[in-house]
N, C-alpha and C positions, 0 to 999 in steps of 0.2 A: 442756266447750265453753262460750265466752260467748255470752249472747244479744247479739244485735247489734241496734239497731233506728235508723233514721232518723227524727230530728223536724226538720221543715222551718220556719224562721222561729227560728232560735236565739236572736236578738236582742230578740226579740218577748216581751211580757208572759207570756202564757200559756205559750209555747214554753220561756220561762226556766225555768219552775216544774214544767214535765212533763220537763224535763231534769234536773233536781235529782231529783227523785224517783225518776226511772229508774235514774240513776247510784247513787243509795243503795239500790236493790233490786239493783244488780250487774249491769245492763246495761252494755254497751259502746255508744256512741251516736253516730252520724255526725249532723251539723247543718249546715244550709246558713245561710249569710249574702251577701246581696247583693256586699258587698266585704270580701276577705279582710285589707285593712289594718285592719278593726276586730276581727282575732281575738284578740289581746291583750286589749284591752278588755273585749271579751265574754265572753273566757275568764275574767278575773280578776273580773268579775262573777257568773259562775255558780259559779265555785270548785268546781268538780267534780275529783275527784283526777286526777292524772296517768296517762295513757293509758287513761282510760274515755270522752274527749271529743276526736272530732276533727272541723276545719272543712273544707266544702266551700263553692266559691262557686258560686251560682246565683241565678238569676232567674225569675220567675214568667213572663216575657213570653219567653224564650228558652231553648233546648234544653240549650245548652253547660251541661255541669257536672255534669245531673241524673243520668246513667248512672254515673259517678265516685261521687257521692254515696250510690247507691243500693247499691253493690256490697257482698256479704256481710250484706246485712240481710235479715232474714226478716220484719219487721214495719216500717210506717211510719206516723208520725203527722203528719198534715199540716195544719199550723197556720197557714202562712203564707198571709196575704191582706190586701189592704189596707184600712186602718182609717182614716178621716176624724177629725179633730177638729171638722170644720164643713162647709159646702157643697162642692161639686166644682164646677168647670167644667162639666163634660159628665159624664154618668151613665156614660158607657163608660169615663171614667177609672178607675172602681171595677170596673164589670161585667168589663171585657175579662182584666183581670188576675188578676180573681179566677176567672173561670171556666177561663181558659186555664191556670193554675198549679194549679188543682184536676186538670184532665184532664192536664198533663204528670206530676203526682204519680200519678196510677194507671197512665198508660201506661207510664211507666219502672219503676214497681213490678211491673209484670205481667212486662216483659222481665228483670227480674231474678230473677224467682221468689219474689216476696214473697208470705206466706200471708194476710195481712190489712193491710188499710190504715183506720185511726181517723181519721176526718176531722174537724176543728173546723168545724162550722156556726155556728148561730145562733139564737136565737127569732124574728130577724129573717127566717127561711126558714120561720116557721110562723103567726105572729101576727099579719100585713097583710094589708090588702085587703078584710078582712070586716065588714060591717056589722052592728052590735046585738050585737056578742059580747064577752063580758069575760075568758071562759077560754078555754085552748087546750091540747092536747096533740099528742103525736108525730102522732097520726092527721093533724093540719091542715098545710097547705100555706098560704103565703103566695100570695093571687092576684092575680098581676102587672098585671092590668087594674082593680082596685080603687082606689078613691079614695085620693089622698094616699098614695100606695107610693113611699118614698124611694129613693134610688141606692142605699143601703147595702143597703136590704131587697132590691132586685132582685140586686145581686150576688150575696148569700149563697144567695139562692132558687135562681138559673141555676147558680151554682158547685156546689150540693151535688146540684142534678138531674142535671147534665151528668155529673158523675164516678159516681154511682149508675147512672145509663144507659148508660154507657162500659164498665162493670165488669159488668153484666149482659149486655151485647152481645158485648164482646171479654174479658174476664178471667179465662177458662179455669179456673175454681174459685178465683181468688183473693177473698177476703170482703172487703167493706167495710160499716163501721157508722159512725153519726156523733154527735157531742155538740153539742148544742145550747144553749149557754149564754145566759143573761139578761145585763145589767149586769155585768160582772164588774170586782170590787174587791178590797181586800187590801193587804199590805205590797208596796212597791215594793223592788226590787232594785236601781235605778238611774233616771236621769231618763228612761227609753226605758219610757213606759207608755201605758193605753190612754185612749180617750177619757172613759171613765166615772170612770176616776182624775184626769184634767183637772177634771171638774165637782167633785170634791172640793176640789181645790186651788184651784178659782174660791171656794167657799163659805167656807172657813175663813181664806182672805186677804182677803177682804172685796172680792172683785174683781166680785160680783155684786150689784146695787143690791136686788134683791129675789128672792122664788122663783116661777116660771112654774109654772104648771097643770098640770103633766105627772109622770109617774114610770116605775118600770121595776122588773122584778125583781130581787134583789139576790142576788150567788152569789159565793163567796170563790175568790179566785183558785187558794189552795192545794185547795179541792175542786174545783174544775175539771180540774186537773191529776191530781188522784187518780183522777177516773170517768174521764179518758183511759187512765191507765196500768190502770187493773183490765180496761178492754176489750181490751187489747192480748191477754190470752191468756185470759179466760172463755170457757167452751164456748158454744156455740149464739148466736154474736152476729151472724151474717153478716144484712146488710140492716137491723138496726135502727136506731133513732133514739133519744136520749136528753137529754131537757131537764134543762140543769143551771141550777136556780134554787132560792132560797128564796122569802121571801114580795115580794108588790110593794109599791113605797112609794111615796107622792107626796113630791115635793122638799120640802113643809113638813113631811113626818115623817121623811125623811133629815136637814132642818135641826136639828129640834128632839132628835133623837138625837144629831147632833154636838154641839150646845149642851150637853146634859147631861151626855154623856161626857168632853166636854174641859175642862170649867169654864172657867175665866179662858182659858185658849187657844181656846175656841171663841166668844170676844166678838165677833169680827167676822161673825160667822154671820149672816145675814140674817133677819129675822122677818118683813118685810113681804111679802106675796104680791102678785104682777105682776097685774095684770087682763088677761083673754086678749086683749082688743081692744087693748091697748098693743103685745103682742107681734106682733098680725098687724099692726099698723102698720108697727111696726119691720123684720116682715120683707119689707116693701116695698121696703126700701132694703139691708137687710144679709142676705146670703145665708146667713150662718152662723146667723140667728135663722130665717129661712124653713124652713132645715133641720128645725127642730125644731115648726114651728107645726103641722104636721098632729098630731102626740103631745098638743095641749092637751086636757084633759079626758080624757083615753082611759086607759081601764085595760085592759090585757093580762097579765092573771095566767097563769102557766105553770108549773104545778103538777108536781114531779119525782117522782111518786108511782110512775111506770114504773120509775126508776132505783133507787127504795127495793125495789120488790117484786123485781127481778130481780137486783141486785147487792148491795143492803142498804147502798147510798150515801144518806148524809145530810147535807144543807149544814149548815155551823155556825151560831150565833146570827148575824142582820143585824147587830144592835147592835155586836157584836165587830166584826164585819168592817170596817164602816165607822169604827169606833174606830182599828182597825188601821191603816185605809188613811190615816187623818189625821195619826196618830202618827208613821208612816213618813214621810210627807211631812215634818213638822215636824223630824222626828231627823236626815233626810238633810240638810237645809238648803234642800231645793226651796221650801219655805213660809217666809218668814222674818216671825214674829209681831212 
């Protein structure tokens, strides 16, 4: 009997790699996209064998389509969530669909008799709103009342808590666990990728005039997908959280890696560091810059020791991941040097 799983957000960056690994391991995959007009395009990108992937139309903000997408599935990977490339007009533009989408995923999963939901959260639900801290673990939760907690961190925190609370109260024995990735990089399958990839695109294309004083944990999308897939069937995972991250790197360290690894193709990567006061001044006028001002000078290391100890999971070399990211952007013609 075939194993059947729903992966929400099949057109997304992480979702695509989760689907490809699940199909390679013999799962039949249902996936949701907002508009079935994209089915052929997304199917071509994912290149999953015929008969192993079925598309369903579903939206984070509406009930329609969720029950059909869940039918016959024993497991769910809920990846779909809004991810901005910059600032948003109002924080609810992120918070409401993220929280309501997570609740729809667990509610319809429980109704369909799903055994386990693996929810994609983020280190943004762990490492924000705390003063004087530089290292965090799965035991930590973002303090929504803390200083400079951005809308994205709020959306991921509220969505993860809402889903966990609902399953605890109403799940009827259904299990839930979460993956909390840091900045997700790696090869791209199409032009539909995450905000972290956009940062590499800007670095290698010369679109950034200098290097802001902030950073993030680096993790490969292939490793993030692998952690999700392991969690679907590993015993004893109910209620668990797993950080998915490699080293925390500042922008000047990321830029140095790209220049070294790319050689002549990295000639446009900036070397000059931008002073904090300049970013703060620009943030008064540019919402996209204001979105990252709270990150200036911050270190948010999120070691993945728990995933290694429980599952034997280890992220690949961060420098290799960053090189793979840049080369795939060049090879696909997304960046023209």
